[in-house]
C-alpha positions as CSV (number, residue, x, y, z in Angstrom):
1,M,35.7,-66.4,-76.2
2,T,34.2,-66.5,-72.7
3,A,33.9,-69.7,-70.7
4,A,30.1,-69.6,-70.9
5,G,30.2,-69.5,-74.6
6,K,31.7,-73.0,-74.7
7,I,28.9,-74.7,-72.9
8,D,27.0,-77.1,-75.1
9,I,23.3,-76.4,-74.8
10,G,22.3,-77.6,-78.1
11,T,20.1,-80.3,-76.6
12,S,18.6,-78.1,-74.0
13,R,15.1,-76.7,-73.9
14,P,14.7,-73.4,-75.8
15,A,14.7,-70.4,-73.6
16,Q,11.3,-69.2,-72.6
17,A,10.1,-65.6,-72.6
18,A,11.0,-63.5,-69.6
19,G,8.3,-63.6,-67.0
20,D,7.1,-67.2,-67.7
21,V,6.1,-69.1,-64.6
22,L,7.6,-72.6,-64.4
23,L,5.8,-74.9,-62.0
24,G,6.3,-78.5,-60.9
25,E,9.1,-80.2,-62.9
26,D,9.1,-77.7,-65.8
27,W,12.6,-76.7,-64.7
28,E,14.1,-80.0,-65.8
29,S,16.6,-80.3,-68.6
30,P,16.5,-83.2,-71.0
31,D,17.9,-86.5,-69.6
32,T,20.4,-86.6,-72.4
33,V,22.4,-83.8,-70.8
34,L,22.3,-85.2,-67.3
35,D,24.8,-87.3,-65.6
36,P,23.6,-90.9,-65.2
37,V,23.9,-90.6,-61.4
38,L,21.6,-87.5,-61.4
39,R,19.1,-89.3,-63.7
40,E,18.9,-92.2,-61.2
41,G,18.4,-89.8,-58.3
42,R,15.7,-87.9,-60.2
43,A,13.9,-91.1,-61.0
44,R,13.8,-92.1,-57.3
45,R,12.5,-88.7,-56.3
46,G,8.8,-88.4,-55.2
47,L,6.6,-86.0,-53.4
48,L,7.4,-87.5,-50.0
49,S,11.1,-87.0,-50.7
50,L,10.6,-83.3,-50.0
51,N,10.6,-84.1,-46.3
52,K,14.3,-84.8,-46.6
53,S,14.9,-81.3,-47.9
54,P,15.5,-78.7,-45.1
55,L,14.7,-75.9,-47.6
56,A,11.3,-77.5,-48.5
57,R,10.4,-78.0,-44.9
58,K,11.2,-74.4,-44.1
59,I,9.1,-73.2,-47.0
60,I,6.1,-75.2,-45.9
61,V,6.5,-74.4,-42.2
62,F,6.9,-70.7,-42.8
63,N,3.8,-70.5,-45.1
64,L,1.7,-72.4,-42.5
65,M,3.0,-70.3,-39.6
66,A,1.8,-67.2,-41.3
67,L,-1.6,-68.7,-41.9
68,I,-2.0,-70.1,-38.4
69,I,-1.0,-66.9,-36.8
70,L,-3.6,-65.0,-38.9
71,V,-6.4,-67.4,-38.0
72,A,-5.4,-67.4,-34.4
73,G,-5.6,-63.6,-34.3
74,V,-9.0,-63.7,-36.0
75,L,-10.3,-66.3,-33.5
76,F,-9.0,-64.9,-30.3
77,L,-8.2,-61.2,-30.9
78,N,-11.1,-60.0,-33.1
79,P,-13.8,-57.8,-31.5
80,F,-16.7,-59.8,-32.9
81,R,-17.7,-61.3,-29.6
82,D,-17.3,-58.0,-27.7
83,S,-19.5,-56.3,-30.2
84,L,-22.2,-58.9,-29.8
85,V,-22.0,-58.6,-26.1
86,E,-22.4,-54.8,-26.2
87,Q,-25.3,-55.0,-28.7
88,R,-27.0,-57.7,-26.6
89,E,-26.7,-55.6,-23.4
90,K,-28.1,-52.5,-25.1
91,A,-31.0,-54.4,-26.6
92,L,-31.8,-56.1,-23.3
93,V,-31.8,-52.7,-21.5
94,T,-34.1,-51.2,-24.0
95,E,-36.5,-54.2,-23.8
96,A,-36.4,-54.1,-19.9
97,Q,-37.3,-50.4,-20.0
98,L,-40.2,-51.1,-22.3
99,V,-41.5,-53.9,-20.1
100,A,-41.2,-51.5,-17.1
101,N,-43.3,-48.9,-18.9
102,I,-45.9,-51.4,-19.8
103,V,-46.1,-52.6,-16.2
104,A,-46.4,-49.1,-14.8
105,V,-49.3,-48.3,-17.2
106,A,-51.0,-51.6,-16.3
107,Q,-50.5,-51.0,-12.6
108,R,-52.2,-47.7,-12.8
109,S,-55.2,-49.1,-14.7
110,D,-56.1,-52.5,-13.1
111,G,-53.2,-53.8,-11.1
112,Q,-53.3,-57.3,-12.9
113,L,-49.6,-57.8,-12.7
114,P,-49.3,-61.7,-12.8
115,R,-51.5,-62.0,-15.8
116,L,-49.9,-59.0,-17.5
117,I,-46.4,-60.5,-17.2
118,N,-47.5,-63.7,-19.0
119,D,-49.1,-61.6,-21.8
120,I,-46.0,-59.4,-22.5
121,A,-44.3,-60.7,-25.6
122,V,-40.5,-60.8,-25.1
123,G,-37.7,-62.5,-27.0
124,P,-37.5,-66.3,-27.1
125,G,-35.7,-67.6,-24.0
126,L,-35.9,-64.3,-22.0
127,Q,-37.1,-64.6,-18.4
128,V,-39.1,-61.7,-16.9
129,F,-39.1,-61.1,-13.1
130,L,-41.3,-58.6,-11.3
131,F,-40.4,-57.6,-7.8
132,D,-42.4,-55.4,-5.4
133,P,-40.5,-52.6,-3.6
134,K,-39.7,-54.9,-0.7
135,G,-37.9,-57.4,-3.0
136,A,-40.6,-60.1,-3.0
137,L,-41.1,-61.8,-6.4
138,V,-44.6,-60.9,-7.6
139,A,-44.6,-62.5,-11.0
140,Q,-42.3,-64.1,-13.6
141,G,-42.6,-65.3,-17.2
142,I,-40.6,-66.6,-20.1
143,G,-40.5,-65.6,-23.7
144,K,-41.7,-68.1,-26.3
145,D,-41.0,-68.7,-29.9
146,R,-43.3,-66.8,-32.3
147,P,-45.1,-69.2,-34.7
148,D,-45.2,-66.5,-37.4
149,L,-41.4,-66.4,-37.6
150,P,-39.3,-69.2,-39.1
151,S,-37.3,-71.1,-36.6
152,E,-33.5,-71.1,-37.0
153,K,-32.2,-74.5,-38.2
154,P,-29.4,-75.9,-36.1
155,R,-26.0,-75.5,-37.7
156,S,-23.1,-78.0,-37.4
157,T,-20.0,-76.9,-35.5
158,V,-17.9,-80.1,-35.8
159,I,-14.5,-78.3,-36.0
160,T,-15.3,-75.9,-33.1
161,D,-16.7,-78.8,-30.9
162,F,-13.6,-80.9,-31.7
163,L,-11.2,-78.0,-30.7
164,S,-13.3,-77.3,-27.6
165,A,-13.1,-80.9,-26.6
166,I,-9.3,-80.8,-26.9
167,W,-9.2,-77.6,-24.9
168,S,-11.4,-79.1,-22.2
169,G,-9.1,-82.1,-22.0
170,V,-6.0,-80.0,-21.7
171,S,-7.7,-77.9,-19.0
172,R,-8.5,-81.0,-17.0
173,L,-4.9,-82.2,-17.3
174,V,-3.5,-79.0,-16.0
175,G,-6.2,-78.8,-13.3
176,N,-7.9,-75.6,-14.5
177,D,-11.2,-77.2,-15.5
178,R,-14.3,-75.6,-14.0
179,A,-16.0,-77.6,-11.3
180,P,-19.4,-79.1,-12.4
181,G,-22.5,-77.6,-11.1
182,G,-21.1,-74.2,-10.6
183,G,-22.4,-70.9,-12.0
184,V,-25.4,-68.7,-11.4
185,T,-29.0,-68.8,-12.6
186,G,-31.2,-66.1,-14.1
187,A,-33.3,-65.8,-10.9
188,S,-30.2,-65.3,-8.8
189,L,-28.9,-62.6,-11.1
190,A,-32.3,-60.8,-11.1
191,K,-32.4,-60.9,-7.3
192,E,-28.8,-59.6,-7.2
193,L,-29.7,-56.6,-9.4
194,F,-32.9,-55.7,-7.4
195,G,-30.8,-54.1,-4.7
196,K,-29.2,-51.8,-7.2
197,A,-32.4,-51.0,-9.2
198,V,-34.4,-49.8,-6.2
199,A,-32.2,-46.7,-6.2
200,G,-34.0,-45.6,-9.3
201,E,-31.5,-46.5,-12.1
202,T,-31.1,-49.3,-14.6
203,F,-28.3,-51.8,-14.1
204,A,-27.0,-54.6,-16.3
205,T,-24.6,-57.5,-15.6
206,T,-23.4,-60.8,-16.9
207,G,-22.8,-64.2,-15.3
208,Q,-21.7,-67.7,-16.1
209,G,-24.4,-70.3,-16.1
210,P,-24.2,-73.8,-14.8
211,S,-23.2,-75.1,-18.2
212,G,-20.6,-72.5,-18.7
213,G,-22.6,-70.2,-21.0
214,V,-23.0,-66.5,-20.5
215,I,-26.2,-65.1,-19.0
216,F,-27.2,-61.4,-19.4
217,A,-29.3,-59.7,-16.8
218,V,-30.9,-56.2,-16.6
219,A,-33.0,-54.7,-13.8
220,T,-34.9,-51.4,-14.1
221,P,-37.3,-49.7,-11.7
222,V,-41.0,-49.3,-12.3
223,L,-42.0,-45.8,-11.4
224,Q,-45.4,-44.1,-11.1
225,D,-45.3,-40.3,-10.6
226,G,-41.7,-40.7,-9.5
227,A,-42.5,-43.3,-6.9
228,L,-41.1,-46.8,-7.0
229,V,-43.8,-49.4,-7.3
230,G,-41.6,-52.4,-8.4
231,V,-38.6,-53.6,-10.2
232,V,-38.5,-55.5,-13.6
233,A,-35.6,-57.8,-14.3
234,L,-34.9,-59.6,-17.6
235,T,-32.4,-62.4,-18.0
236,S,-31.3,-64.0,-21.3
237,A,-31.0,-67.7,-22.1
238,E,-27.7,-69.3,-21.2
239,G,-25.1,-69.4,-23.9
240,E,-27.0,-67.6,-26.7
241,I,-24.0,-65.3,-27.4
242,D,-21.7,-68.3,-27.2
243,S,-23.8,-70.1,-29.8
244,L,-23.5,-67.2,-32.2
245,V,-19.8,-66.9,-31.6
246,R,-19.4,-70.6,-32.1
247,H,-21.2,-70.5,-35.4
248,E,-19.0,-67.7,-36.6
249,R,-15.8,-69.4,-35.5
250,E,-17.0,-72.6,-37.3
251,Q,-17.2,-70.6,-40.5
252,I,-13.7,-69.1,-40.0
253,L,-12.3,-72.5,-39.2
254,Q,-13.9,-74.1,-42.3
255,M,-12.2,-71.4,-44.4
256,F,-9.0,-72.0,-42.5
257,V,-9.1,-75.7,-43.3
258,I,-9.6,-75.0,-47.0
259,A,-6.8,-72.3,-47.0
260,L,-4.6,-74.8,-45.1
261,L,-5.0,-77.4,-47.8
262,V,-4.4,-74.9,-50.6
263,S,-1.4,-73.5,-48.8
264,I,0.1,-77.0,-48.3
265,G,-0.4,-77.8,-52.0
266,L,1.1,-74.5,-53.2
267,S,4.0,-74.9,-50.7
268,L,4.7,-78.3,-52.1
269,V,4.7,-77.0,-55.6
270,L,6.9,-74.1,-54.7
271,A,9.2,-76.3,-52.7
272,S,9.6,-78.6,-55.6
273,T,10.4,-75.8,-58.0
274,I,13.1,-74.5,-55.6
275,A,14.4,-77.4,-53.6
276,N,14.6,-80.0,-56.4
277,P,16.7,-78.0,-58.9
278,L,18.9,-76.7,-56.1
279,S,19.3,-80.3,-54.9
280,D,20.4,-81.3,-58.5
281,L,22.9,-78.5,-58.7
282,A,24.3,-79.4,-55.3
283,A,24.4,-83.1,-56.3
284,A,26.2,-82.3,-59.5
285,A,28.8,-80.2,-57.6
286,E,29.2,-83.0,-55.0
287,L,29.5,-85.6,-57.7
288,G,32.4,-83.6,-59.3
289,R,34.0,-83.3,-55.8
290,D,33.8,-87.0,-55.2
291,R,35.2,-87.9,-58.6
292,D,38.1,-85.6,-58.0
293,A,38.7,-87.1,-54.5
294,R,38.5,-90.7,-55.7
295,K,40.4,-90.2,-59.0
296,M,37.9,-92.5,-60.7
297,T,34.9,-92.5,-62.9
298,P,36.4,-90.0,-65.3
299,G,34.4,-87.6,-67.3
300,R,33.4,-84.0,-67.4
301,I,31.0,-82.7,-64.7
302,R,27.6,-82.0,-66.2
303,I,25.7,-79.2,-64.4
304,P,21.9,-79.3,-65.1
305,D,20.9,-76.7,-67.6
306,L,18.2,-74.6,-66.0
307,A,18.7,-71.5,-68.3
308,A,15.1,-71.6,-69.3
309,R,14.0,-70.6,-65.7
310,P,13.5,-66.8,-65.6
311,D,14.7,-66.6,-62.0
312,E,17.7,-66.7,-59.7
313,I,18.0,-70.5,-60.0
314,G,18.3,-70.2,-63.7
315,R,21.0,-67.6,-63.2
316,L,22.7,-69.8,-60.7
317,S,22.7,-72.7,-63.2
318,V,24.1,-70.6,-66.0
319,A,26.8,-69.2,-63.6
320,M,27.8,-72.7,-62.4
321,R,27.9,-74.0,-66.0
322,G,30.1,-71.1,-66.9
323,M,32.3,-71.6,-63.9
324,V,32.7,-75.3,-64.7
325,A,33.5,-74.4,-68.3
326,A,36.0,-71.8,-67.2
327,L,37.7,-74.3,-64.9
328,Y,38.0,-76.8,-67.7
329,D,39.4,-74.1,-70.0
330,R,41.9,-73.3,-67.3
331,I,42.8,-77.0,-67.0
332,D,43.3,-77.1,-70.7
333,A,45.3,-73.9,-70.7
334,N,47.5,-75.3,-67.9
335,E,48.1,-78.5,-69.8
336,Q,49.0,-76.6,-72.9
337,F,51.3,-74.3,-70.8
338,A,53.0,-77.3,-69.3
339,A,53.5,-78.8,-72.8
340,D,54.9,-75.5,-74.1
341,V,57.2,-75.2,-71.2
342,S,58.4,-78.7,-71.6
343,H,59.1,-78.1,-75.3
344,E,60.9,-74.8,-74.7
345,I,63.1,-76.2,-71.9
346,K,64.1,-79.3,-74.0
347,N,65.8,-77.1,-76.6
348,P,68.4,-75.5,-74.4
349,L,68.8,-78.8,-72.5
350,A,69.5,-80.7,-75.7
351,S,72.0,-78.0,-76.7
352,L,73.6,-78.3,-73.2
353,R,73.8,-82.0,-73.4
354,S,75.4,-81.9,-76.8
355,A,77.9,-79.3,-75.7
356,V,78.8,-81.1,-72.5
357,G,79.3,-84.4,-74.5
358,S,81.4,-82.7,-77.1
359,L,83.5,-80.9,-74.4
360,R,84.8,-84.2,-73.2
361,M,86.2,-85.1,-76.6
362,V,87.7,-81.9,-77.9
363,K,91.4,-81.4,-77.5
364,K,92.0,-77.9,-78.8
365,E,91.6,-75.0,-76.4
366,E,89.7,-72.7,-78.9
367,H,87.1,-75.5,-79.4
368,R,86.7,-75.8,-75.7
369,E,86.2,-72.0,-75.4
370,K,83.5,-72.1,-78.1
371,L,81.7,-75.0,-76.3
372,L,82.0,-73.2,-73.0
373,D,80.4,-70.1,-74.6
374,V,77.6,-72.3,-75.9
375,I,77.1,-73.7,-72.5
376,D,77.1,-70.3,-70.9
377,H,74.6,-69.0,-73.4
378,D,72.3,-72.0,-72.9
379,V,72.5,-71.6,-69.1
380,R,71.6,-67.9,-69.3
381,R,68.8,-68.8,-71.7
382,L,67.5,-71.4,-69.3
383,D,67.7,-69.0,-66.4
384,R,65.8,-66.3,-68.4
385,L,63.3,-68.9,-69.5
386,V,62.7,-70.2,-66.0
387,S,62.3,-66.7,-64.6
388,D,59.8,-65.7,-67.3
389,I,57.9,-69.0,-66.8
390,S,57.8,-68.3,-63.1
391,N,56.4,-64.8,-63.6
392,A,53.9,-66.0,-66.1
393,S,52.6,-68.8,-63.7
394,R,52.2,-66.3,-60.9
395,L,50.5,-63.7,-63.0
396,D,46.9,-65.0,-62.7
397,S,47.0,-65.2,-58.9
398,E,48.6,-61.8,-58.5
399,L,46.0,-60.2,-60.8
400,V,43.2,-61.6,-58.6
401,K,44.8,-60.9,-55.2
402,E,46.2,-57.4,-55.7
403,Q,44.0,-54.5,-55.1
404,E,43.4,-52.0,-57.9
405,E,44.1,-48.4,-57.3
406,E,43.6,-45.1,-59.2
407,F,46.8,-43.6,-60.6
408,N,47.9,-41.1,-63.2
409,L,48.9,-43.0,-66.4
410,V,50.7,-40.0,-67.8
411,T,53.0,-39.8,-64.8
412,T,53.7,-43.6,-65.0
413,L,54.6,-43.3,-68.7
414,T,56.7,-40.3,-68.2
415,N,58.8,-42.0,-65.5
416,L,59.2,-45.1,-67.6
417,C,60.2,-43.2,-70.7
418,D,62.8,-41.1,-68.9
419,F,64.6,-44.3,-67.9
420,L,64.1,-46.3,-71.0
421,G,64.9,-43.3,-73.2
422,Q,68.4,-43.3,-71.8
423,Q,69.0,-47.0,-72.7
424,A,67.7,-46.3,-76.2
425,A,70.1,-43.3,-76.6
426,E,73.0,-45.5,-75.6
427,K,72.1,-47.8,-78.5
428,G,71.8,-44.8,-80.9
429,V,68.0,-44.9,-81.1
430,E,66.1,-41.7,-81.0
431,F,63.4,-41.7,-78.4
432,I,60.3,-39.5,-78.8
433,T,57.4,-39.0,-76.4
434,D,54.1,-37.2,-76.8
435,F,51.8,-37.3,-73.8
436,P,48.7,-35.1,-72.8
437,A,49.3,-32.2,-70.5
438,D,46.3,-33.1,-68.4
439,P,46.4,-36.2,-66.2
440,V,44.7,-39.4,-67.3
441,R,43.5,-41.3,-64.3
442,I,42.6,-45.0,-64.5
443,H,41.9,-47.8,-62.1
444,G,44.2,-50.8,-62.2
445,L,47.5,-52.3,-61.0
446,E,50.1,-49.7,-61.8
447,G,53.0,-52.1,-61.5
448,R,51.6,-54.7,-63.9
449,L,50.6,-52.0,-66.5
450,A,54.1,-50.5,-66.2
451,Q,55.4,-54.0,-67.0
452,V,53.3,-54.0,-70.2
453,F,54.8,-50.7,-71.4
454,V,58.3,-51.8,-70.4
455,N,57.9,-54.9,-72.5
456,L,56.5,-53.0,-75.5
457,I,59.2,-50.3,-75.4
458,T,62.1,-52.6,-74.9
459,N,60.8,-54.9,-77.6
460,A,60.7,-51.9,-80.0
461,V,64.2,-50.8,-79.0
462,S,65.5,-54.3,-79.5
463,F,64.4,-54.3,-83.2
464,C,65.9,-50.9,-83.9
465,E,69.4,-50.1,-85.0
466,D,71.6,-47.0,-84.9
467,G,69.7,-44.2,-86.5
468,D,66.2,-45.6,-86.0
469,A,63.5,-44.0,-83.7
470,V,61.0,-45.1,-81.2
471,R,57.9,-43.0,-80.5
472,V,55.6,-43.4,-77.5
473,W,52.4,-41.3,-77.4
474,A,49.0,-41.4,-75.6
475,R,45.6,-39.9,-76.3
476,Q,42.4,-40.0,-74.4
477,R,39.2,-40.8,-76.4
478,E,36.0,-40.5,-74.4
479,N,36.0,-43.5,-72.1
480,R,39.2,-44.9,-73.4
481,V,42.9,-44.0,-73.4
482,L,45.2,-45.2,-76.2
483,V,48.9,-45.8,-75.6
484,V,50.9,-46.3,-78.8
485,V,54.5,-47.6,-79.1
486,E,55.9,-47.1,-82.6
487,D,59.3,-47.9,-84.1
488,T,61.1,-47.5,-87.4
489,G,62.5,-51.0,-87.4
490,P,61.9,-53.8,-89.9
491,G,58.3,-54.2,-89.0
492,I,56.4,-57.4,-88.3
493,P,56.1,-60.2,-90.9
494,E,52.5,-60.3,-92.1
495,Q,52.1,-64.0,-91.2
496,A,53.3,-63.2,-87.7
497,L,50.8,-60.4,-86.9
498,T,48.4,-63.0,-85.4
499,K,51.1,-64.9,-83.6
500,V,53.2,-62.3,-81.8
501,F,51.1,-62.5,-78.7
502,K,51.2,-66.3,-78.5
503,R,53.2,-67.9,-75.7
504,F,56.9,-68.7,-76.5
505,Y,56.6,-67.2,-80.0
506,S,59.7,-65.2,-81.1
507,D,60.7,-64.1,-84.6
508,R,64.2,-62.5,-84.3
509,P,67.4,-62.5,-86.3
510,A,69.8,-65.4,-85.7
511,T,72.2,-63.0,-83.9
512,H,69.5,-62.5,-81.1
513,F,68.7,-66.2,-80.8
514,G,68.1,-67.3,-77.2
515,N,68.0,-63.7,-75.8
516,N,64.2,-63.7,-75.5
517,S,61.8,-66.3,-74.0
518,G,58.8,-65.3,-76.2
519,L,56.6,-64.7,-73.1
520,G,56.8,-60.9,-72.9
521,L,54.1,-60.0,-75.3
522,S,51.9,-62.9,-74.1
523,I,52.1,-61.7,-70.5
524,S,51.4,-58.1,-71.7
525,K,48.2,-59.3,-73.5
526,Q,47.1,-61.2,-70.4
527,I,47.6,-58.1,-68.2
528,V,45.8,-55.7,-70.5
529,E,42.8,-58.0,-70.9
530,A,42.6,-58.5,-67.2
531,H,42.2,-54.7,-66.9
532,G,39.3,-54.8,-69.5
533,G,41.5,-53.4,-72.3
534,V,42.7,-54.5,-75.7
535,I,46.1,-54.7,-77.4
536,W,47.1,-55.3,-81.0
537,A,50.0,-55.0,-83.4
538,E,50.2,-53.6,-86.9
539,N,52.7,-52.5,-89.4
540,I,53.2,-48.8,-90.3
541,R,52.6,-47.9,-93.9
542,P,51.5,-44.7,-95.7
543,T,47.7,-44.4,-96.1
544,N,47.6,-45.3,-99.8
545,A,50.5,-47.7,-99.8
546,D,50.4,-51.2,-101.2
547,P,49.6,-53.6,-98.4
548,T,52.4,-55.9,-99.8
549,S,55.0,-53.1,-99.7
550,D,57.7,-53.1,-97.1
551,P,56.5,-51.5,-93.8
552,L,58.1,-48.4,-92.3
553,G,58.1,-50.0,-88.9
554,A,55.8,-51.6,-86.3
555,R,53.1,-50.2,-84.0
556,F,51.7,-51.7,-80.8
557,V,48.4,-50.1,-79.5
558,V,47.1,-50.6,-76.0
559,G,43.5,-49.4,-75.2
560,L,42.5,-49.1,-71.5
561,P,39.2,-48.0,-70.0
562,V,39.2,-44.7,-68.1
């Protein structure tokens, strides 16, 4: 049984379907499975407590940074203003050329220039200047609103004005604020362009007005039969482009404020679904650490059950709960191992104590020799037992620390059987091997797996007598390899088939008492399972034989992944 399988989740929330979105506090497990300390901490938790979480702050800040950078780019890097400026310059040039054509026609007919300028309909706010060839201002006029067109309602720019005021304040603090009263007027721009327009071409320019707004100016020559009779100049009202840009920025900023509030809300929800459960998992782990450090407030550590979350936090919760369960299983196993070791050591110690006590009282030499033999046997038994216990206690750490390598299992078995076969022959036991001709390559710890086969083969030989046989064979089956050790010994008692791999279990004749610690098969099972394999024991009988009949021998089977 795996460690995770022992976790009690009977009171937990049923698992939800994959892909379900859990928001807010939907991740919470029932209070009945929480540690009281965690319940108290969760009860004190509020929305403002997220500011104590570095992870929550990072989530909120990173989300806002992306939004702020996007809006800043739209406000300061978009080509909207440049496009408006270009369009306004083209429109003003076209309008100036039309006015020049009208003036040229009127000059040819009646020469009523001052009256004509006032009658020409130009855009609202536009100023018209007419210069003679010598640069003298002949006439000027200004465009008026047309009553037949609806006037534009003033639009509020609260956010833009507020930011502009902040920028102006910062500019004054750093000394970069524009001096009041500076800038140019429409008349000065028109007079400036006259010198360029008398050459016979149209010129356009921009300038900054006294209030800081942009003024557009265009000058174009008035020609009659190719001769220059005057210059027409048009200037726009100050800040008309800035007003349009300000309105557009106001709309962008309004959407930014809405997006900012939505982003903060979603970030808080997201942070709560991530930071809060992680905080509970960390608190549970810290609580277990503190309990272990203080050696007080006993009780098992309860990790919050977040298995219903279909995300990495749910996986983390399941992994941590499984890890804690595995640790407790290991603690229980160590306690059981210590109890078994204590029990096994007490038996030879009791025998030694009895023999030593009797040795002081016996007088006959033959009795003393028998007691000394008992003492020697018990000492060797203790030495063997301590050595096996030491190997078993180091096994777990060695299996974790050692690096697995690829090796040929057939070569390993052949070398082992060449050596162990000689020992079996000395005992009068026939030793038979049957291995594949092709190599069988597996990944694992060659030395530890060799220890498994040595234990199985020596165990089989120990149960055989003169004339018996031991057979070792291997076969590869798809993604598995089977290694079988068979003997023609007395077999295994049926009631012992499920016990042979238990720690310190040994069922041998009285003549072999104390020669085995009972840890060999237990260690072999542990090594095989650490390699992802299986091992089992069975008796050898004919196919149709009575299950209660005497076995023909014992068989141990090891299955390893290839």
